[in-house]
C-alpha positions, 0 to 999 in steps of 0.5 A: 500500500502507498499514499497514492492509493495502492493496495493493502493485501492481508492474508487470512491465514495470518489472522487465523494464526492468532491464538483464540485466548480465553483472556480476550474479551468477547467483542475482540474475540468475535472480531478476530474469530471473524477475521475472514469477514473483517479482512475478506470483506474489507482491507484485504479486498481493497485494491484501489490502484488509481491512475496517476491522472485520477484526482485524490478522492475524498471520503466523508465520515459518519458522526460515529466514524468521526467520533471513533477517529477522534478517540483514536487520534487522542490516543495517538497524540499522547507521548510516553511520559515516564513521570506519569504513574499510568504510563509507569504501570503500563510498562510494568504490566508489559513486563509482567505479561512478557516475563511472568516468572521474572521479577522486574528490578526497575523501570530502568534496568538491563533486563529490558534488553531481553525484550528487545529494547535498545537500552536499559530505559525503554522510554527512549524508544517510545518517541516514534510511537508514543504511549499508544505503541505501549498500549498496542504491545500490552494489548497483544500480550494480554489478548493473544499471549501465545502468539505474543510469546512465540514472537518474543521468545522466537519459537516459530520457524527457522530463526535467523542467527540475528533476530530483529529487536522485538519491542522496537519492532512493535513500536515501529509497527505502530508508527507504520500503521498510523502512517499507512492508514493516514490516521492523523488526517482530519478525514481519510484520503485513501480507500484503505483508510476509509475502509478501516474507519468503518471497522473502527466504528464497529469495534474500538479495538480495530487498530489494536487488532490490526496491529497484532495481525500486522506483527504476525505478518511482519514476522513471517515476512522476516522468516521468508526473507531469511533476514538478519539483524542488519536488515531490520531497518 
């Protein structure tokens, strides 16, 4: 997909690979379990390959879609702030979900490198994705723990000698999706963005769920490329 109206192709088997954990609340479970309908009916069928001579389309939103987009944009606008107790609690919760058997010694600790942060202070890696990137990782860990652990601990496929940094990859995926779906615009300027907002109006967790699916797709692409750490960018 590109910002000129290219296609977004989602593979159904990727979404079906996400485990249906009992920890997932009913609406999200129904949303992912019905991924054939969601992806097949929507994003995976959007192939808006416009000619260069075509004018950029404009998509009007319903009041419900405007409200949902505004809520999502409010989340996107929140930077991670290590001085805010809510943000500290979310970071601790992420550690607990990732390594329930290991006690965290502090919000600044060498332990964080085991999750794929660049240094001992994860707050420095949130600049590109903001607080929502932490929320996305935590959503993934809580709602699809098996898939999350498989990616975190590199338990799937013939892994490369040098892996991509898991947590930093998660922040990059959040940033990438925001850009691809043009979520900071007043209203969508691509068919893919407009289609996504229809599903966001149906389920507030649509962005978080798409994040989980995208993470799985990225990991499978990494494996198929036989990529190394030097290919991460």
